[in-house]
C-alpha positions in Angstrom: 0.0 0.0 0.0 2.9 2.4 0.8 4.6 1.7 -2.5 1.3 2.2 -4.4 0.7 5.6 -2.6 4.2 6.7 -3.3 4.0 5.7 -6.9 0.5 7.3 -7.2 -0.8 4.0 -8.7 -4.1 2.4 -7.7 -4.5 -1.3 -7.0 -7.3 -2.5 -9.1 -7.1 -6.3 -8.7 -5.6 -8.7 -6.1 -5.3 -12.1 -7.6 -4.7 -15.5 -6.0 -3.6 -18.0 -8.6 -5.2 -20.8 -6.4 -6.5 -21.6 -3.0 -3.3 -22.2 -1.0 -2.7 -25.1 1.3 0.7 -24.1 2.7 -0.2 -20.7 4.1 -3.0 -18.3 4.9 -3.4 -15.9 2.1 -3.4 -12.1 2.7 -5.2 -11.6 -0.7 -8.7 -10.8 0.6 -7.4 -8.4 3.3 -5.2 -6.6 0.8 -8.1 -6.2 -1.6 -10.3 -4.9 1.2 -7.7 -2.3 2.3 -6.9 -1.3 -1.3 -10.5 -1.1 -2.5 -9.6 -3.6 -5.2 -11.5 -6.7 -6.5 -10.3 -10.0 -5.2 -9.9 -12.5 -8.1 -10.0 -16.3 -8.1 -11.0 -18.9 -10.7 -14.8 -19.0 -11.2 -15.0 -22.6 -10.0 -14.0 -21.8 -6.5 -16.7 -22.4 -3.9 -15.9 -19.8 -1.3 -18.0 -18.2 1.5 -17.2 -14.7 0.4 -17.7 -12.6 -2.8 -14.9 -12.5 -5.4 -14.5 -11.8 -9.1 -14.6 -15.2 -10.7 -12.5 -15.5 -13.9 -12.2 -18.3 -16.4 -10.1 -19.4 -19.5 -9.5 -16.6 -22.0 -11.0 -13.8 -19.8 -8.9 -10.6 -19.9 -8.4 -8.1 -17.1 -7.9 -4.9 -19.1 -5.8 -2.2 -17.5 -5.2 0.2 -20.5 -1.7 -0.5 -21.8 -1.5 -3.8 -19.8 -3.8 -6.7 -20.4 -3.8 -9.8 -18.2 -5.1 -12.9 -19.9 -6.4 -15.7 -17.8 -5.3 -19.3 -18.4 -6.9 -22.1 -16.5 -3.9 -24.2 -15.5 -5.2 -27.0 -13.2 -3.0 -29.7 -11.7 -1.4 -28.3 -8.6 -5.0 -27.6 -7.6 -8.1 -27.8 -9.7 -8.9 -24.1 -9.7 -5.3 -22.9 -10.5 -5.0 -20.0 -13.0 -1.9 -18.5 -14.6 -1.7 -14.9 -15.8 -0.4 -14.2 -19.3 0.6 -10.5 -19.4 0.8 -8.3 -22.5 2.2 -4.7 -22.3 0.9 -3.0 -25.5 3.6 -0.3 -25.1 6.2 -3.1 -25.7 4.4 -5.3 -28.2 1.2 -7.0 -29.2 2.2 -10.5 -28.0 2.4 -11.7 -24.4 5.6 -10.8 -22.6 5.5 -12.9 -19.4 3.6 -15.5 -17.5 2.8 -15.4 -13.8 2.6 -19.2 -13.4 1.8 -19.5 -9.7 2.7 -23.0 -8.5 2.2 -24.7 -11.8 5.3 -24.2 -13.9 8.3 -23.3 -11.7 12.0 -22.9 -12.4 13.3 -26.5 -12.6 10.1 -28.4 -11.9 6.3 -28.5 -11.8 4.0 -28.1 -8.7 3.0 -31.0 -6.6 -0.4 -32.4 -7.4 -2.0 -33.9 -4.3 -2.9 -31.0 -2.0 -6.5 -30.7 -3.2 -7.2 -34.0 -5.0 -5.4 -37.3 -5.3 -1.9 -37.1 -6.6 -2.7 -39.2 -9.7 -5.8 -37.1 -10.6 -3.8 -33.9 -10.2 -1.0 -35.3 -12.4 -3.4 -36.3 -15.2 -4.8 -32.8 -15.2 -1.4 -31.2 -15.0 -0.3 -33.1 -18.1 -2.9 -31.3 -20.2 -1.9 -28.0 -18.6 1.7 -28.6 -19.5 0.7 -29.1 -23.2 -1.1 -25.8 -23.1 1.9 -24.0 -21.6 4.2 -25.6 -24.2 2.3 -23.8 -26.9 3.6 -20.4 -25.6 6.6 -18.8 -27.4 10.1 -19.6 -26.1 10.8 -16.0 -25.2 7.8 -15.7 -22.8 9.3 -15.1 -19.4 8.1 -17.3 -16.5 7.6 -15.7 -13.1 6.5 -18.4 -10.7 5.0 -18.0 -7.2 7.6 -20.2 -5.5 11.2 -21.2 -5.9 13.8 -23.2 -3.8 12.6 -23.8 -0.3 8.9 -24.1 -1.1 7.1 -27.3 -0.2 5.1 -26.9 -3.5 7.7 -28.5 -5.7 10.8 -30.7 -5.6 13.7 -29.8 -7.9 13.1 -26.1 -7.6 15.8 -23.6 -8.5 16.7 -20.6 -6.3 16.4 -18.4 -9.4 13.1 -16.6 -9.3 12.4 -16.5 -13.0 13.0 -18.3 -16.3 11.6 -18.5 -19.8 9.4 -21.1 -21.6 12.3 -21.9 -23.9 14.7 -22.6 -21.1 12.2 -24.8 -19.2 11.4 -26.6 -22.4 15.1 -27.6 -22.7 16.1 -28.2 -19.1 13.0 -28.8 -16.9 12.7 -32.6 -16.8 9.1 -32.7 -15.8 8.1 -30.1 -18.4 9.8 -32.2 -21.1 8.0 -35.4 -20.7 5.6 -36.0 -23.7 4.1 -39.4 -22.7 1.1 -39.1 -20.3 1.8 -42.4 -18.4 5.5 -41.5 -18.0 4.6 -38.0 -16.8 2.1 -39.3 -14.2 4.7 -41.8 -12.9 7.3 -39.0 -12.7 5.0 -36.8 -10.7 4.1 -39.5 -8.3 7.7 -40.1 -7.3 9.3 -38.4 -4.3 6.3 -36.3 -3.4 7.4 -33.9 -0.6 5.9 -34.2 2.8 2.7 -32.2 2.8 2.0 -29.3 5.2 0.5 -30.8 8.4 -2.4 -28.4 8.2 -3.0 -28.3 4.5 -6.7 -28.9 4.6 -7.2 -26.4 7.4 -5.3 -23.8 5.4 -7.4 -24.3 2.4 -10.6 -24.1 4.5 -9.4 -20.8 6.0 -8.6 -19.4 2.6 -12.1 -20.4 1.4 -13.7 -18.7 4.3 -14.9 -21.9 5.9 -12.8 -21.6 9.0 -11.5 -18.6 11.0 -7.7 -18.4 11.0 -6.1 -19.1 14.4 -4.6 -15.9 15.9 -1.1 -17.5 15.6 -1.4 -18.3 11.9 1.0 -16.6 9.5 -0.4 -14.8 6.5 1.5 -14.3 3.3 1.1 -12.6 0.0 -0.9 -14.3 -2.7 
Protein backbone atom coordinates (compact mmCIF):
# COMPACT_ATOMS: atom_id res chain seq x y z
CA UNK A 1 0.00 0.00 0.00
CA UNK A 2 2.86 2.37 0.82
CA UNK A 3 4.55 1.73 -2.53
CA UNK A 4 1.25 2.23 -4.38
CA UNK A 5 0.69 5.55 -2.63
CA UNK A 6 4.24 6.74 -3.27
CA UNK A 7 3.95 5.74 -6.94
CA UNK A 8 0.45 7.25 -7.23
CA UNK A 9 -0.78 3.97 -8.65
CA UNK A 10 -4.09 2.41 -7.71
CA UNK A 11 -4.46 -1.30 -7.00
CA UNK A 12 -7.34 -2.54 -9.12
CA UNK A 13 -7.10 -6.32 -8.66
CA UNK A 14 -5.64 -8.68 -6.08
CA UNK A 15 -5.30 -12.14 -7.58
CA UNK A 16 -4.68 -15.50 -5.95
CA UNK A 17 -3.63 -18.04 -8.56
CA UNK A 18 -5.20 -20.79 -6.42
CA UNK A 19 -6.51 -21.62 -2.98
CA UNK A 20 -3.34 -22.16 -0.98
CA UNK A 21 -2.69 -25.13 1.28
CA UNK A 22 0.69 -24.13 2.74
CA UNK A 23 -0.19 -20.71 4.15
CA UNK A 24 -3.01 -18.31 4.94
CA UNK A 25 -3.41 -15.85 2.07
CA UNK A 26 -3.44 -12.10 2.67
CA UNK A 27 -5.18 -11.56 -0.65
CA UNK A 28 -8.66 -10.80 0.62
CA UNK A 29 -7.36 -8.44 3.29
CA UNK A 30 -5.20 -6.56 0.79
CA UNK A 31 -8.12 -6.23 -1.63
CA UNK A 32 -10.28 -4.86 1.19
CA UNK A 33 -7.69 -2.29 2.26
CA UNK A 34 -6.91 -1.27 -1.33
CA UNK A 35 -10.53 -1.08 -2.46
CA UNK A 36 -9.63 -3.63 -5.16
CA UNK A 37 -11.45 -6.66 -6.52
CA UNK A 38 -10.29 -10.02 -5.22
CA UNK A 39 -9.87 -12.52 -8.05
CA UNK A 40 -10.02 -16.33 -8.12
CA UNK A 41 -11.03 -18.90 -10.70
CA UNK A 42 -14.79 -19.01 -11.17
CA UNK A 43 -14.98 -22.65 -10.04
CA UNK A 44 -13.96 -21.81 -6.45
CA UNK A 45 -16.74 -22.37 -3.92
CA UNK A 46 -15.90 -19.77 -1.27
CA UNK A 47 -18.03 -18.23 1.46
CA UNK A 48 -17.17 -14.66 0.42
CA UNK A 49 -17.69 -12.63 -2.77
CA UNK A 50 -14.93 -12.47 -5.38
CA UNK A 51 -14.48 -11.80 -9.08
CA UNK A 52 -14.58 -15.22 -10.73
CA UNK A 53 -12.52 -15.52 -13.91
CA UNK A 54 -12.15 -18.32 -16.44
CA UNK A 55 -10.11 -19.35 -19.46
CA UNK A 56 -9.54 -16.56 -22.01
CA UNK A 57 -10.96 -13.81 -19.79
CA UNK A 58 -8.93 -10.59 -19.89
CA UNK A 59 -8.37 -8.07 -17.12
CA UNK A 60 -7.91 -4.87 -19.13
CA UNK A 61 -5.75 -2.17 -17.55
CA UNK A 62 -5.23 0.21 -20.46
CA UNK A 63 -1.72 -0.53 -21.79
CA UNK A 64 -1.49 -3.77 -19.84
CA UNK A 65 -3.75 -6.74 -20.41
CA UNK A 66 -3.82 -9.80 -18.17
CA UNK A 67 -5.07 -12.91 -19.93
CA UNK A 68 -6.44 -15.73 -17.81
CA UNK A 69 -5.25 -19.28 -18.43
CA UNK A 70 -6.91 -22.08 -16.48
CA UNK A 71 -3.92 -24.24 -15.51
CA UNK A 72 -5.20 -26.98 -13.16
CA UNK A 73 -2.98 -29.69 -11.73
CA UNK A 74 -1.39 -28.25 -8.61
CA UNK A 75 -4.99 -27.56 -7.61
CA UNK A 76 -8.15 -27.85 -9.74
CA UNK A 77 -8.87 -24.10 -9.69
CA UNK A 78 -5.34 -22.91 -10.49
CA UNK A 79 -4.97 -20.04 -12.96
CA UNK A 80 -1.92 -18.47 -14.59
CA UNK A 81 -1.72 -14.89 -15.81
CA UNK A 82 -0.42 -14.16 -19.31
CA UNK A 83 0.59 -10.51 -19.39
CA UNK A 84 0.80 -8.29 -22.47
CA UNK A 85 2.18 -4.75 -22.32
CA UNK A 86 0.93 -3.03 -25.45
CA UNK A 87 3.60 -0.33 -25.14
CA UNK A 88 6.17 -3.11 -25.70
CA UNK A 89 4.38 -5.30 -28.22
CA UNK A 90 1.17 -6.99 -29.20
CA UNK A 91 2.21 -10.46 -28.00
CA UNK A 92 2.41 -11.73 -24.41
CA UNK A 93 5.57 -10.76 -22.57
CA UNK A 94 5.52 -12.88 -19.42
CA UNK A 95 3.58 -15.55 -17.54
CA UNK A 96 2.79 -15.40 -13.82
CA UNK A 97 2.61 -19.16 -13.40
CA UNK A 98 1.81 -19.51 -9.71
CA UNK A 99 2.65 -23.00 -8.47
CA UNK A 100 2.15 -24.73 -11.83
CA UNK A 101 5.34 -24.19 -13.88
CA UNK A 102 8.28 -23.26 -11.71
CA UNK A 103 11.99 -22.91 -12.40
CA UNK A 104 13.25 -26.48 -12.62
CA UNK A 105 10.07 -28.41 -11.90
CA UNK A 106 6.27 -28.46 -11.79
CA UNK A 107 4.05 -28.06 -8.75
CA UNK A 108 3.02 -31.03 -6.62
CA UNK A 109 -0.42 -32.40 -7.43
CA UNK A 110 -1.98 -33.91 -4.29
CA UNK A 111 -2.87 -30.96 -2.04
CA UNK A 112 -6.51 -30.71 -3.19
CA UNK A 113 -7.21 -34.00 -5.01
CA UNK A 114 -5.43 -37.34 -5.33
CA UNK A 115 -1.86 -37.13 -6.64
CA UNK A 116 -2.74 -39.18 -9.73
CA UNK A 117 -5.83 -37.13 -10.58
CA UNK A 118 -3.85 -33.93 -10.23
CA UNK A 119 -1.02 -35.29 -12.38
CA UNK A 120 -3.41 -36.29 -15.17
CA UNK A 121 -4.84 -32.79 -15.20
CA UNK A 122 -1.40 -31.19 -15.00
CA UNK A 123 -0.29 -33.10 -18.09
CA UNK A 124 -2.92 -31.29 -20.17
CA UNK A 125 -1.93 -27.98 -18.58
CA UNK A 126 1.70 -28.56 -19.53
CA UNK A 127 0.70 -29.12 -23.16
CA UNK A 128 -1.10 -25.77 -23.06
CA UNK A 129 1.92 -23.97 -21.62
CA UNK A 130 4.22 -25.57 -24.19
CA UNK A 131 2.25 -23.76 -26.89
CA UNK A 132 3.62 -20.43 -25.63
CA UNK A 133 6.59 -18.83 -27.40
CA UNK A 134 10.07 -19.63 -26.08
CA UNK A 135 10.78 -15.98 -25.24
CA UNK A 136 7.85 -15.67 -22.82
CA UNK A 137 9.27 -15.08 -19.35
CA UNK A 138 8.09 -17.33 -16.51
CA UNK A 139 7.64 -15.74 -13.07
CA UNK A 140 6.45 -18.44 -10.65
CA UNK A 141 4.97 -18.00 -7.21
CA UNK A 142 7.59 -20.20 -5.52
CA UNK A 143 11.21 -21.25 -5.86
CA UNK A 144 13.80 -23.20 -3.82
CA UNK A 145 12.64 -23.76 -0.25
CA UNK A 146 8.95 -24.06 -1.09
CA UNK A 147 7.08 -27.26 -0.20
CA UNK A 148 5.07 -26.94 -3.45
CA UNK A 149 7.72 -28.54 -5.65
CA UNK A 150 10.81 -30.74 -5.65
CA UNK A 151 13.74 -29.79 -7.87
CA UNK A 152 13.11 -26.06 -7.62
CA UNK A 153 15.84 -23.58 -8.50
CA UNK A 154 16.70 -20.61 -6.32
CA UNK A 155 16.42 -18.43 -9.41
CA UNK A 156 13.07 -16.61 -9.29
CA UNK A 157 12.40 -16.49 -13.03
CA UNK A 158 13.04 -18.29 -16.31
CA UNK A 159 11.59 -18.53 -19.83
CA UNK A 160 9.36 -21.06 -21.56
CA UNK A 161 12.26 -21.93 -23.87
CA UNK A 162 14.73 -22.60 -21.06
CA UNK A 163 12.25 -24.75 -19.15
CA UNK A 164 11.40 -26.59 -22.37
CA UNK A 165 15.08 -27.56 -22.69
CA UNK A 166 16.11 -28.16 -19.09
CA UNK A 167 13.03 -28.84 -16.91
CA UNK A 168 12.72 -32.63 -16.80
CA UNK A 169 9.06 -32.73 -15.79
CA UNK A 170 8.14 -30.11 -18.42
CA UNK A 171 9.85 -32.16 -21.14
CA UNK A 172 7.95 -35.45 -20.70
CA UNK A 173 5.62 -36.01 -23.65
CA UNK A 174 4.06 -39.37 -22.69
CA UNK A 175 1.10 -39.15 -20.30
CA UNK A 176 1.83 -42.36 -18.36
CA UNK A 177 5.51 -41.50 -18.00
CA UNK A 178 4.57 -38.03 -16.84
CA UNK A 179 2.15 -39.32 -14.19
CA UNK A 180 4.73 -41.82 -12.91
CA UNK A 181 7.31 -39.03 -12.68
CA UNK A 182 4.98 -36.75 -10.74
CA UNK A 183 4.08 -39.54 -8.29
CA UNK A 184 7.72 -40.14 -7.32
CA UNK A 185 9.34 -38.44 -4.32
CA UNK A 186 6.35 -36.30 -3.40
CA UNK A 187 7.44 -33.90 -0.63
CA UNK A 188 5.90 -34.21 2.82
CA UNK A 189 2.66 -32.17 2.78
CA UNK A 190 2.03 -29.34 5.22
CA UNK A 191 0.48 -30.84 8.36
CA UNK A 192 -2.40 -28.36 8.24
CA UNK A 193 -2.98 -28.29 4.47
CA UNK A 194 -6.73 -28.93 4.62
CA UNK A 195 -7.22 -26.38 7.40
CA UNK A 196 -5.28 -23.75 5.45
CA UNK A 197 -7.45 -24.31 2.37
CA UNK A 198 -10.59 -24.10 4.49
CA UNK A 199 -9.43 -20.81 6.03
CA UNK A 200 -8.58 -19.45 2.58
CA UNK A 201 -12.07 -20.44 1.39
CA UNK A 202 -13.66 -18.66 4.34
CA UNK A 203 -14.94 -21.89 5.89
CA UNK A 204 -12.76 -21.59 9.01
CA UNK A 205 -11.47 -18.64 10.99
CA UNK A 206 -7.69 -18.44 11.01
CA UNK A 207 -6.07 -19.06 14.40
CA UNK A 208 -4.56 -15.91 15.87
CA UNK A 209 -1.09 -17.48 15.63
CA UNK A 210 -1.39 -18.29 11.92
CA UNK A 211 1.03 -16.62 9.54
CA UNK A 212 -0.37 -14.81 6.52
CA UNK A 213 1.54 -14.34 3.30
CA UNK A 214 1.09 -12.58 0.00
CA UNK A 215 -0.87 -14.32 -2.70
